py3Dmol code that shows the C-alpha trace and the ligand (Angstrom):
import py3Dmol

protein = """\
ATOM      1  CA  UNK A   1     -43.558   3.668  -3.683  1.00  0.00           C
ATOM      2  CA  UNK A   2     -42.096   5.629  -6.765  1.00  0.00           C
ATOM      3  CA  UNK A   3     -41.456   4.017  -9.986  1.00  0.00           C
ATOM      4  CA  UNK A   4     -37.806   4.044  -9.399  1.00  0.00           C
ATOM      5  CA  UNK A   5     -38.145   2.431  -6.021  1.00  0.00           C
ATOM      6  CA  UNK A   6     -40.200  -0.360  -7.518  1.00  0.00           C
ATOM      7  CA  UNK A   7     -37.818  -0.978 -10.148  1.00  0.00           C
ATOM      8  CA  UNK A   8     -34.875  -1.374  -7.361  1.00  0.00           C
ATOM      9  CA  UNK A   9     -36.781  -3.784  -5.512  1.00  0.00           C
ATOM     10  CA  UNK A  10     -37.376  -6.025  -8.672  1.00  0.00           C
ATOM     11  CA  UNK A  11     -33.634  -5.711  -9.374  1.00  0.00           C
ATOM     12  CA  UNK A  12     -32.666  -6.729  -5.936  1.00  0.00           C
ATOM     13  CA  UNK A  13     -34.940  -9.830  -6.218  1.00  0.00           C
ATOM     14  CA  UNK A  14     -33.332 -10.596  -9.702  1.00  0.00           C
ATOM     15  CA  UNK A  15     -29.867  -9.726  -8.812  1.00  0.00           C
ATOM     16  CA  UNK A  16     -29.290 -11.327  -5.208  1.00  0.00           C
ATOM     17  CA  UNK A  17     -29.235 -14.848  -6.389  1.00  0.00           C
ATOM     18  CA  UNK A  18     -26.472 -14.063  -9.029  1.00  0.00           C
ATOM     19  CA  UNK A  19     -24.005 -13.438  -6.111  1.00  0.00           C
ATOM     20  CA  UNK A  20     -23.815 -17.252  -5.569  1.00  0.00           C
ATOM     21  CA  UNK A  21     -21.589 -17.250  -8.590  1.00  0.00           C
ATOM     22  CA  UNK A  22     -19.067 -14.995  -7.133  1.00  0.00           C
ATOM     23  CA  UNK A  23     -16.233 -15.124  -4.494  1.00  0.00           C
ATOM     24  CA  UNK A  24     -15.839 -12.766  -1.736  1.00  0.00           C
ATOM     25  CA  UNK A  25     -12.249 -11.144  -1.598  1.00  0.00           C
ATOM     26  CA  UNK A  26     -10.167 -13.286   0.806  1.00  0.00           C
ATOM     27  CA  UNK A  27      -6.616 -11.754   0.390  1.00  0.00           C
ATOM     28  CA  UNK A  28      -7.733  -9.279   2.845  1.00  0.00           C
ATOM     29  CA  UNK A  29      -9.004 -11.366   5.644  1.00  0.00           C
ATOM     30  CA  UNK A  30     -11.418  -8.781   7.202  1.00  0.00           C
ATOM     31  CA  UNK A  31     -13.263  -8.663   3.882  1.00  0.00           C
ATOM     32  CA  UNK A  32     -13.705 -12.389   3.919  1.00  0.00           C
ATOM     33  CA  UNK A  33     -15.743 -12.192   7.055  1.00  0.00           C
ATOM     34  CA  UNK A  34     -18.490  -9.913   5.604  1.00  0.00           C
ATOM     35  CA  UNK A  35     -21.700 -11.889   4.975  1.00  0.00           C
ATOM     36  CA  UNK A  36     -21.803 -12.771   1.211  1.00  0.00           C
ATOM     37  CA  UNK A  37     -25.642 -12.600   0.960  1.00  0.00           C
ATOM     38  CA  UNK A  38     -25.725  -8.895   1.549  1.00  0.00           C
ATOM     39  CA  UNK A  39     -27.130  -6.625  -1.407  1.00  0.00           C
ATOM     40  CA  UNK A  40     -27.949  -3.099  -1.409  1.00  0.00           C
ATOM     41  CA  UNK A  41     -28.739  -0.594  -4.088  1.00  0.00           C
ATOM     42  CA  UNK A  42     -29.376   3.174  -3.825  1.00  0.00           C
ATOM     43  CA  UNK A  43     -30.139   6.018  -6.433  1.00  0.00           C
ATOM     44  CA  UNK A  44     -29.832   9.638  -5.627  1.00  0.00           C
ATOM     45  CA  UNK A  45     -31.242  12.147  -7.958  1.00  0.00           C
ATOM     46  CA  UNK A  46     -29.758  15.620  -8.311  1.00  0.00           C
ATOM     47  CA  UNK A  47     -32.599  17.159  -6.571  1.00  0.00           C
ATOM     48  CA  UNK A  48     -31.652  14.763  -3.424  1.00  0.00           C
ATOM     49  CA  UNK A  49     -34.349  12.268  -3.889  1.00  0.00           C
ATOM     50  CA  UNK A  50     -33.276   8.889  -2.641  1.00  0.00           C
ATOM     51  CA  UNK A  51     -34.673   5.666  -3.585  1.00  0.00           C
ATOM     52  CA  UNK A  52     -33.241   2.532  -1.954  1.00  0.00           C
ATOM     53  CA  UNK A  53     -33.554  -1.121  -1.519  1.00  0.00           C
ATOM     54  CA  UNK A  54     -31.958  -4.245   0.163  1.00  0.00           C
ATOM     55  CA  UNK A  55     -29.094  -3.550   2.424  1.00  0.00           C
ATOM     56  CA  UNK A  56     -28.596  -0.015   1.153  1.00  0.00           C
ATOM     57  CA  UNK A  57     -28.150   1.468   4.687  1.00  0.00           C
ATOM     58  CA  UNK A  58     -25.539  -0.785   5.779  1.00  0.00           C
ATOM     59  CA  UNK A  59     -21.836   0.348   5.591  1.00  0.00           C
ATOM     60  CA  UNK A  60     -19.178  -1.572   3.820  1.00  0.00           C
ATOM     61  CA  UNK A  61     -15.680  -1.180   3.070  1.00  0.00           C
ATOM     62  CA  UNK A  62     -15.401   1.069  -0.053  1.00  0.00           C
ATOM     63  CA  UNK A  63     -11.844  -0.091  -0.952  1.00  0.00           C
ATOM     64  CA  UNK A  64     -10.723   1.174  -4.600  1.00  0.00           C
ATOM     65  CA  UNK A  65     -13.803   3.443  -4.692  1.00  0.00           C
ATOM     66  CA  UNK A  66     -12.007   5.662  -2.517  1.00  0.00           C
ATOM     67  CA  UNK A  67      -9.700   6.232  -5.519  1.00  0.00           C
ATOM     68  CA  UNK A  68     -12.155   8.324  -7.165  1.00  0.00           C
ATOM     69  CA  UNK A  69     -12.149  10.679  -4.228  1.00  0.00           C
ATOM     70  CA  UNK A  70      -8.532  10.772  -3.905  1.00  0.00           C
ATOM     71  CA  UNK A  71      -7.925  11.602  -7.622  1.00  0.00           C
ATOM     72  CA  UNK A  72     -10.631  14.337  -7.482  1.00  0.00           C
ATOM     73  CA  UNK A  73      -8.561  15.750  -4.466  1.00  0.00           C
ATOM     74  CA  UNK A  74      -5.525  15.621  -6.306  1.00  0.00           C
ATOM     75  CA  UNK A  75      -6.914  17.235  -9.505  1.00  0.00           C
ATOM     76  CA  UNK A  76      -8.249  20.174  -7.203  1.00  0.00           C
ATOM     77  CA  UNK A  77      -4.749  20.411  -5.550  1.00  0.00           C
ATOM     78  CA  UNK A  78      -2.315  20.345  -8.518  1.00  0.00           C
ATOM     79  CA  UNK A  79      -4.627  20.020 -11.437  1.00  0.00           C
ATOM     80  CA  UNK A  80      -3.298  18.340 -14.858  1.00  0.00           C
ATOM     81  CA  UNK A  81       0.199  18.072 -13.204  1.00  0.00           C
ATOM     82  CA  UNK A  82      -0.790  14.749 -11.758  1.00  0.00           C
ATOM     83  CA  UNK A  83      -0.694  13.411 -15.371  1.00  0.00           C
ATOM     84  CA  UNK A  84       2.939  13.789 -15.498  1.00  0.00           C
ATOM     85  CA  UNK A  85       3.299  10.945 -12.975  1.00  0.00           C
ATOM     86  CA  UNK A  86       0.349   8.867 -13.848  1.00  0.00           C
ATOM     87  CA  UNK A  87      -1.331   7.936 -17.078  1.00  0.00           C
ATOM     88  CA  UNK A  88      -5.005   7.834 -18.122  1.00  0.00           C
ATOM     89  CA  UNK A  89      -5.120   4.617 -20.453  1.00  0.00           C
ATOM     90  CA  UNK A  90      -6.860   1.336 -19.365  1.00  0.00           C
ATOM     91  CA  UNK A  91      -4.242  -1.176 -18.195  1.00  0.00           C
ATOM     92  CA  UNK A  92      -5.678  -4.372 -19.484  1.00  0.00           C
ATOM     93  CA  UNK A  93      -4.122  -5.993 -16.481  1.00  0.00           C
ATOM     94  CA  UNK A  94      -5.053  -6.685 -12.916  1.00  0.00           C
ATOM     95  CA  UNK A  95      -5.378  -3.696 -10.560  1.00  0.00           C
ATOM     96  CA  UNK A  96      -2.380  -4.980  -8.368  1.00  0.00           C
ATOM     97  CA  UNK A  97      -0.353  -6.068 -11.157  1.00  0.00           C
ATOM     98  CA  UNK A  98       3.515  -5.361 -10.928  1.00  0.00           C
ATOM     99  CA  UNK A  99       4.652  -6.327 -14.522  1.00  0.00           C
ATOM    100  CA  UNK A 100       3.376  -3.285 -16.473  1.00  0.00           C
ATOM    101  CA  UNK A 101       4.953  -0.942 -13.956  1.00  0.00           C
ATOM    102  CA  UNK A 102       8.385  -2.413 -14.338  1.00  0.00           C
ATOM    103  CA  UNK A 103       8.007  -2.280 -18.191  1.00  0.00           C
ATOM    104  CA  UNK A 104       6.562   1.385 -18.146  1.00  0.00           C
ATOM    105  CA  UNK A 105       9.348   2.498 -15.816  1.00  0.00           C
ATOM    106  CA  UNK A 106       7.302   3.494 -12.893  1.00  0.00           C
ATOM    107  CA  UNK A 107       4.600   5.483 -14.427  1.00  0.00           C
ATOM    108  CA  UNK A 108       1.109   3.679 -13.646  1.00  0.00           C
ATOM    109  CA  UNK A 109      -1.268   3.319 -16.514  1.00  0.00           C
ATOM    110  CA  UNK A 110      -4.030   5.144 -14.626  1.00  0.00           C
ATOM    111  CA  UNK A 111      -4.956   6.598 -11.185  1.00  0.00           C
ATOM    112  CA  UNK A 112      -7.384   3.606 -10.420  1.00  0.00           C
ATOM    113  CA  UNK A 113      -4.775   0.991 -10.369  1.00  0.00           C
ATOM    114  CA  UNK A 114      -3.261   0.435  -7.051  1.00  0.00           C
ATOM    115  CA  UNK A 115       0.141   1.900  -8.164  1.00  0.00           C
ATOM    116  CA  UNK A 116      -1.618   4.932  -9.503  1.00  0.00           C
ATOM    117  CA  UNK A 117      -3.533   5.416  -6.333  1.00  0.00           C
ATOM    118  CA  UNK A 118      -0.228   5.169  -4.437  1.00  0.00           C
ATOM    119  CA  UNK A 119       1.020   8.057  -6.694  1.00  0.00           C
ATOM    120  CA  UNK A 120      -1.921  10.073  -5.920  1.00  0.00           C
ATOM    121  CA  UNK A 121      -1.551   9.571  -2.393  1.00  0.00           C
ATOM    122  CA  UNK A 122       1.990  10.698  -2.707  1.00  0.00           C
ATOM    123  CA  UNK A 123       0.800  13.849  -4.572  1.00  0.00           C
ATOM    124  CA  UNK A 124      -1.785  14.419  -1.801  1.00  0.00           C
ATOM    125  CA  UNK A 125       0.815  14.053   1.013  1.00  0.00           C
ATOM    126  CA  UNK A 126       2.809  16.803  -0.805  1.00  0.00           C
ATOM    127  CA  UNK A 127       0.074  19.258  -1.412  1.00  0.00           C
ATOM    128  CA  UNK A 128      -1.875  19.221   1.909  1.00  0.00           C
ATOM    129  CA  UNK A 129      -0.874  19.524   5.614  1.00  0.00           C
ATOM    130  CA  UNK A 130      -3.347  16.944   6.973  1.00  0.00           C
ATOM    131  CA  UNK A 131      -3.797  15.115   3.628  1.00  0.00           C
ATOM    132  CA  UNK A 132      -5.945  12.069   4.898  1.00  0.00           C
ATOM    133  CA  UNK A 133      -8.058  14.095   7.291  1.00  0.00           C
ATOM    134  CA  UNK A 134      -8.891  16.343   4.315  1.00  0.00           C
ATOM    135  CA  UNK A 135      -9.761  13.448   2.101  1.00  0.00           C
ATOM    136  CA  UNK A 136     -12.068  12.058   4.763  1.00  0.00           C
ATOM    137  CA  UNK A 137     -13.597  15.488   5.376  1.00  0.00           C
ATOM    138  CA  UNK A 138     -14.220  15.941   1.648  1.00  0.00           C
ATOM    139  CA  UNK A 139     -16.036  12.433   1.496  1.00  0.00           C
ATOM    140  CA  UNK A 140     -18.179  13.290   4.635  1.00  0.00           C
ATOM    141  CA  UNK A 141     -19.006  16.680   3.060  1.00  0.00           C
ATOM    142  CA  UNK A 142     -20.269  14.999  -0.330  1.00  0.00           C
ATOM    143  CA  UNK A 143     -22.105  12.349   1.417  1.00  0.00           C
ATOM    144  CA  UNK A 144     -23.567  14.679   3.898  1.00  0.00           C
ATOM    145  CA  UNK A 145     -22.743  12.487   6.723  1.00  0.00           C
ATOM    146  CA  UNK A 146     -20.140  13.275   9.381  1.00  0.00           C
ATOM    147  CA  UNK A 147     -19.878   9.873  10.955  1.00  0.00           C
ATOM    148  CA  UNK A 148     -18.140   8.091   7.872  1.00  0.00           C
ATOM    149  CA  UNK A 149     -14.920   6.713   9.057  1.00  0.00           C
ATOM    150  CA  UNK A 150     -12.220   4.214   8.711  1.00  0.00           C
ATOM    151  CA  UNK A 151     -13.093   0.640   9.787  1.00  0.00           C
ATOM    152  CA  UNK A 152     -10.210  -0.137  11.975  1.00  0.00           C
ATOM    153  CA  UNK A 153     -10.410  -3.897  11.620  1.00  0.00           C
ATOM    154  CA  UNK A 154     -10.197  -3.658   7.796  1.00  0.00           C
ATOM    155  CA  UNK A 155      -7.310  -1.144   8.263  1.00  0.00           C
ATOM    156  CA  UNK A 156      -5.433  -3.679  10.436  1.00  0.00           C
ATOM    157  CA  UNK A 157      -6.043  -6.374   7.801  1.00  0.00           C
ATOM    158  CA  UNK A 158      -4.885  -4.305   4.883  1.00  0.00           C
ATOM    159  CA  UNK A 159      -1.648  -3.346   6.799  1.00  0.00           C
ATOM    160  CA  UNK A 160      -0.917  -6.816   7.825  1.00  0.00           C
ATOM    161  CA  UNK A 161      -1.348  -8.405   4.312  1.00  0.00           C
ATOM    162  CA  UNK A 162      -0.537  -5.550   1.994  1.00  0.00           C
ATOM    163  CA  UNK A 163       2.805  -6.947   0.806  1.00  0.00           C
ATOM    164  CA  UNK A 164       2.021  -6.512  -2.985  1.00  0.00           C
ATOM    165  CA  UNK A 165       0.952  -2.750  -2.334  1.00  0.00           C
ATOM    166  CA  UNK A 166       4.343  -2.480  -0.514  1.00  0.00           C
ATOM    167  CA  UNK A 167       6.091  -4.074  -3.409  1.00  0.00           C
ATOM    168  CA  UNK A 168       4.275  -1.550  -5.802  1.00  0.00           C
ATOM    169  CA  UNK A 169       5.381   1.335  -3.549  1.00  0.00           C
ATOM    170  CA  UNK A 170       8.895   0.140  -3.489  1.00  0.00           C
ATOM    171  CA  UNK A 171       8.884   0.032  -7.324  1.00  0.00           C
ATOM    172  CA  UNK A 172       7.547   3.417  -7.801  1.00  0.00           C
ATOM    173  CA  UNK A 173      10.075   4.814  -5.367  1.00  0.00           C
ATOM    174  CA  UNK A 174      12.887   2.978  -7.092  1.00  0.00           C
ATOM    175  CA  UNK A 175      11.844   4.846 -10.438  1.00  0.00           C
ATOM    176  CA  UNK A 176      11.584   8.150  -8.449  1.00  0.00           C
ATOM    177  CA  UNK A 177       7.890   8.319  -8.723  1.00  0.00           C
ATOM    178  CA  UNK A 178       7.304   8.616  -4.938  1.00  0.00           C
ATOM    179  CA  UNK A 179       8.627  11.584  -2.965  1.00  0.00           C
ATOM    180  CA  UNK A 180       7.495  10.564   0.511  1.00  0.00           C
ATOM    181  CA  UNK A 181       8.604   7.476   2.557  1.00  0.00           C
ATOM    182  CA  UNK A 182       7.008   4.290   1.493  1.00  0.00           C
ATOM    183  CA  UNK A 183       5.441   3.946   4.985  1.00  0.00           C
ATOM    184  CA  UNK A 184       3.666   7.059   4.797  1.00  0.00           C
ATOM    185  CA  UNK A 185       2.335   6.524   1.290  1.00  0.00           C
ATOM    186  CA  UNK A 186       1.069   3.125   2.262  1.00  0.00           C
ATOM    187  CA  UNK A 187      -0.656   4.375   5.491  1.00  0.00           C
ATOM    188  CA  UNK A 188      -2.552   6.904   3.471  1.00  0.00           C
ATOM    189  CA  UNK A 189      -3.448   4.374   0.890  1.00  0.00           C
ATOM    190  CA  UNK A 190      -4.662   1.631   3.241  1.00  0.00           C
ATOM    191  CA  UNK A 191      -6.601   4.196   5.229  1.00  0.00           C
ATOM    192  CA  UNK A 192      -8.534   5.270   2.165  1.00  0.00           C
ATOM    193  CA  UNK A 193      -9.363   1.692   1.166  1.00  0.00           C
ATOM    194  CA  UNK A 194     -10.529   1.097   4.709  1.00  0.00           C
ATOM    195  CA  UNK A 195     -13.223   3.730   4.639  1.00  0.00           C
ATOM    196  CA  UNK A 196     -16.804   2.412   5.289  1.00  0.00           C
ATOM    197  CA  UNK A 197     -19.909   3.908   3.725  1.00  0.00           C
ATOM    198  CA  UNK A 198     -23.249   2.643   2.728  1.00  0.00           C
ATOM    199  CA  UNK A 199     -25.058   2.791  -0.707  1.00  0.00           C
ATOM    200  CA  UNK A 200     -27.020   5.946  -0.082  1.00  0.00           C
ATOM    201  CA  UNK A 201     -23.970   7.775   1.107  1.00  0.00           C
ATOM    202  CA  UNK A 202     -21.840   6.479  -1.850  1.00  0.00           C
ATOM    203  CA  UNK A 203     -24.440   7.437  -4.411  1.00  0.00           C
ATOM    204  CA  UNK A 204     -24.829  10.953  -2.811  1.00  0.00           C
ATOM    205  CA  UNK A 205     -21.279  11.608  -2.555  1.00  0.00           C
ATOM    206  CA  UNK A 206     -20.746  10.981  -6.444  1.00  0.00           C
ATOM    207  CA  UNK A 207     -23.504  13.389  -7.368  1.00  0.00           C
ATOM    208  CA  UNK A 208     -21.101  16.057  -8.201  1.00  0.00           C
ATOM    209  CA  UNK A 209     -19.909  13.974 -10.990  1.00  0.00           C
ATOM    210  CA  UNK A 210     -23.440  13.968 -12.440  1.00  0.00           C
ATOM    211  CA  UNK A 211     -23.664  17.702 -12.048  1.00  0.00           C
ATOM    212  CA  UNK A 212     -20.796  19.198 -14.118  1.00  0.00           C
ATOM    213  CA  UNK A 213     -18.676  19.139 -11.067  1.00  0.00           C
ATOM    214  CA  UNK A 214     -21.065  21.063  -8.611  1.00  0.00           C
ATOM    215  CA  UNK A 215     -22.205  19.351  -5.531  1.00  0.00           C
ATOM    216  CA  UNK A 216     -25.887  19.718  -5.984  1.00  0.00           C
ATOM    217  CA  UNK A 217     -26.352  19.262  -1.944  1.00  0.00           C
ATOM    218  CA  UNK A 218     -24.086  22.111  -0.993  1.00  0.00           C
ATOM    219  CA  UNK A 219     -23.765  24.286  -4.192  1.00  0.00           C
ATOM    220  CA  UNK A 220     -20.033  23.996  -3.748  1.00  0.00           C
ATOM    221  CA  UNK A 221     -17.943  23.754  -7.033  1.00  0.00           C
ATOM    222  CA  UNK A 222     -15.883  20.570  -6.485  1.00  0.00           C
ATOM    223  CA  UNK A 223     -14.382  20.230 -10.160  1.00  0.00           C
ATOM    224  CA  UNK A 224     -14.556  22.406 -13.236  1.00  0.00           C
ATOM    225  CA  UNK A 225     -16.843  21.125 -16.027  1.00  0.00           C
ATOM    226  CA  UNK A 226     -13.893  20.104 -17.899  1.00  0.00           C
ATOM    227  CA  UNK A 227     -12.358  18.115 -14.949  1.00  0.00           C
ATOM    228  CA  UNK A 228     -15.580  16.482 -14.174  1.00  0.00           C
ATOM    229  CA  UNK A 229     -15.869  15.329 -17.668  1.00  0.00           C
ATOM    230  CA  UNK A 230     -12.355  13.857 -17.426  1.00  0.00           C
ATOM    231  CA  UNK A 231     -13.050  12.104 -14.156  1.00  0.00           C
ATOM    232  CA  UNK A 232     -15.963  10.425 -15.751  1.00  0.00           C
ATOM    233  CA  UNK A 233     -13.863   9.527 -18.801  1.00  0.00           C
ATOM    234  CA  UNK A 234     -11.348   7.914 -16.473  1.00  0.00           C
ATOM    235  CA  UNK A 235     -14.290   5.990 -14.677  1.00  0.00           C
ATOM    236  CA  UNK A 236     -15.661   4.663 -17.926  1.00  0.00           C
ATOM    237  CA  UNK A 237     -12.290   3.511 -19.356  1.00  0.00           C
ATOM    238  CA  UNK A 238     -10.397   2.583 -16.226  1.00  0.00           C
ATOM    239  CA  UNK A 239     -13.012   2.238 -13.248  1.00  0.00           C
ATOM    240  CA  UNK A 240     -13.616  -1.313 -13.303  1.00  0.00           C
ATOM    241  CA  UNK A 241     -10.154  -2.434 -13.897  1.00  0.00           C
ATOM    242  CA  UNK A 242      -9.451  -4.787 -16.899  1.00  0.00           C
ATOM    243  CA  UNK A 243     -13.082  -5.409 -17.202  1.00  0.00           C
ATOM    244  CA  UNK A 244     -13.953  -1.786 -18.148  1.00  0.00           C
ATOM    245  CA  UNK A 245     -14.632  -2.616 -21.800  1.00  0.00           C
ATOM    246  CA  UNK A 246     -16.980  -5.370 -20.921  1.00  0.00           C
ATOM    247  CA  UNK A 247     -18.655  -2.989 -18.146  1.00  0.00           C
ATOM    248  CA  UNK A 248     -19.054  -0.186 -20.836  1.00  0.00           C
ATOM    249  CA  UNK A 249     -20.597  -2.673 -23.035  1.00  0.00           C
ATOM    250  CA  UNK A 250     -23.018  -4.246 -20.707  1.00  0.00           C
ATOM    251  CA  UNK A 251     -23.852  -1.149 -18.310  1.00  0.00           C
ATOM    252  CA  UNK A 252     -22.733   1.992 -20.398  1.00  0.00           C
ATOM    253  CA  UNK A 253     -21.913   4.166 -17.393  1.00  0.00           C
ATOM    254  CA  UNK A 254     -18.972   5.865 -15.852  1.00  0.00           C
ATOM    255  CA  UNK A 255     -18.282   3.831 -12.619  1.00  0.00           C
ATOM    256  CA  UNK A 256     -15.683   2.809  -9.963  1.00  0.00           C
ATOM    257  CA  UNK A 257     -15.667  -0.507  -8.146  1.00  0.00           C
ATOM    258  CA  UNK A 258     -13.946  -1.785  -5.231  1.00  0.00           C
ATOM    259  CA  UNK A 259     -13.197  -5.255  -3.876  1.00  0.00           C
ATOM    260  CA  UNK A 260     -15.537  -4.861  -0.876  1.00  0.00           C
ATOM    261  CA  UNK A 261     -18.242  -5.419  -3.500  1.00  0.00           C
ATOM    262  CA  UNK A 262     -19.335  -1.903  -3.945  1.00  0.00           C
ATOM    263  CA  UNK A 263     -19.771  -0.147  -7.358  1.00  0.00           C
ATOM    264  CA  UNK A 264     -20.870   3.485  -7.838  1.00  0.00           C
ATOM    265  CA  UNK A 265     -21.902   4.761 -11.348  1.00  0.00           C
ATOM    266  CA  UNK A 266     -22.989   8.208 -12.548  1.00  0.00           C
ATOM    267  CA  UNK A 267     -25.752   9.215 -15.183  1.00  0.00           C
ATOM    268  CA  UNK A 268     -24.631  12.707 -16.045  1.00  0.00           C
ATOM    269  CA  UNK A 269     -27.479  15.420 -15.767  1.00  0.00           C
ATOM    270  CA  UNK A 270     -29.679  12.910 -13.834  1.00  0.00           C
ATOM    271  CA  UNK A 271     -28.304  10.664 -10.815  1.00  0.00           C
ATOM    272  CA  UNK A 272     -25.889   8.602  -9.155  1.00  0.00           C
ATOM    273  CA  UNK A 273     -26.449   4.910  -8.231  1.00  0.00           C
ATOM    274  CA  UNK A 274     -24.522   2.681  -5.966  1.00  0.00           C
ATOM    275  CA  UNK A 275     -24.799  -1.066  -5.422  1.00  0.00           C
ATOM    276  CA  UNK A 276     -23.210  -3.547  -2.948  1.00  0.00           C
ATOM    277  CA  UNK A 277     -22.835  -7.270  -3.122  1.00  0.00           C
ATOM    278  CA  UNK A 278     -19.650  -8.749  -1.776  1.00  0.00           C
ATOM    279  CA  UNK A 279     -19.098 -11.767  -4.071  1.00  0.00           C
ATOM    280  CA  UNK A 280     -16.797 -10.760  -6.886  1.00  0.00           C
ATOM    281  CA  UNK A 281     -16.208 -11.856 -10.527  1.00  0.00           C
ATOM    282  CA  UNK A 282     -12.597 -12.961 -11.573  1.00  0.00           C
ATOM    283  CA  UNK A 283     -11.553  -9.372 -12.368  1.00  0.00           C
ATOM    284  CA  UNK A 284     -12.460  -8.149  -8.954  1.00  0.00           C
ATOM    285  CA  UNK A 285     -15.933  -6.450  -9.566  1.00  0.00           C
ATOM    286  CA  UNK A 286     -19.013  -7.213  -7.665  1.00  0.00           C
ATOM    287  CA  UNK A 287     -20.645  -9.884  -9.795  1.00  0.00           C
ATOM    288  CA  UNK A 288     -24.382  -9.311  -8.699  1.00  0.00           C
ATOM    289  CA  UNK A 289     -23.662  -5.603  -8.456  1.00  0.00           C
ATOM    290  CA  UNK A 290     -22.584  -5.398 -12.222  1.00  0.00           C
ATOM    291  CA  UNK A 291     -25.675  -7.548 -13.033  1.00  0.00           C
ATOM    292  CA  UNK A 292     -27.910  -4.990 -11.067  1.00  0.00           C
ATOM    293  CA  UNK A 293     -26.451  -1.929 -13.099  1.00  0.00           C
ATOM    294  CA  UNK A 294     -26.907  -3.572 -16.413  1.00  0.00           C
ATOM    295  CA  UNK A 295     -30.452  -4.264 -15.597  1.00  0.00           C
ATOM    296  CA  UNK A 296     -31.102  -0.792 -14.276  1.00  0.00           C
ATOM    297  CA  UNK A 297     -29.656   0.844 -17.513  1.00  0.00           C
ATOM    298  CA  UNK A 298     -31.530  -1.643 -19.642  1.00  0.00           C
ATOM    299  CA  UNK A 299     -34.850  -1.170 -17.896  1.00  0.00           C
ATOM    300  CA  UNK A 300     -34.570   2.672 -17.820  1.00  0.00           C
ATOM    301  CA  UNK A 301     -32.955   3.178 -21.030  1.00  0.00           C
ATOM    302  CA  UNK A 302     -30.614   5.497 -19.350  1.00  0.00           C
ATOM    303  CA  UNK A 303     -26.815   5.426 -20.230  1.00  0.00           C
ATOM    304  CA  UNK A 304     -24.362   7.674 -21.760  1.00  0.00           C
ATOM    305  CA  UNK A 305     -24.692   6.245 -25.216  1.00  0.00           C
TER     306      UNK A 305
END
"""
ligand_1 = """\
10
LIG
N -7.115 -2.509 -0.671
C -7.173 -3.245 -1.887
C -5.759 -3.483 -2.422
O -5.144 -2.597 -2.164
C -8.022 -2.482 -2.919
C -8.213 -2.982 -4.337
C -9.478 -2.780 -4.961
O -10.614 -2.555 -4.487
N -9.555 -3.197 -6.270
O -5.578 -4.600 -3.069
"""
view = py3Dmol.view(width=600, height=400)
view.addModel(protein, "pdb")
view.setStyle({"model": 0}, {"cartoon": {"style": "trace"}})
view.addModel(ligand_1, "xyz")
view.setStyle({"model": 1}, {"stick": {}})
view.zoomTo()
view.show()
């Protein structure tokens, strides 16, 4: 067993019990049914070596982690123009808050808020013929896995209960910051949230962010070095919602989380790491997942600081 694999085993043993202090997301009923005791962790290095432990090969709903891929696609499609319609400041409010959007007249603080992701979806719908299919193809290509797909049960659940997202979309539209119909934007958004991936796939798919924008598996340039640096900056400052400051303090890595209990993080020039444990802390980040990442950076001494 490699030293890294041994470390991951030790982290799983230490982190798994922490999950008991968290709560699985219940506002999307299909997520509430996922067994709370699942715990997976995977590291993929730039040379492609994989180290994994626990339930690292079981797929789960990536939820807001999809926002990382959609903002990447939007940057590829129209570049910095997206920042005329969405900001890049941490919000200090919950990812699905309505209040700030009203005060700031329909310009979401950042693309990792639900409102920001709805604007990004609108950008992609305007820039691409088959926008969602392209997003899915992009994720499959980055992960090296053609079977990654939308989980239909989660999608139905999102659609049936996404009243708050519908409210955000209506708000955005009323301020003129959506150009497509609300139903089309929500359909795109719900579908991206419902994509299912496992920890190995997630870590592999984020490797271009650890490699100055080039996918190390295919050699394809996904982002310019400058765009890559900027997406990492957004992850650090906004990727874990209104806990981004705490997360930077504890873990010290650019990361993106989702309410399915996944977190993917990047160590530039070295590796990407993904964790999954469904119970969340009050801010909506995986409780044991955040704990595990803190252990990882503390044990290895690797962080961006
Ligand atoms: N589908 C979820 C929602 O729209 C995604 C939120 C998240 O992962 N933070 O509320």
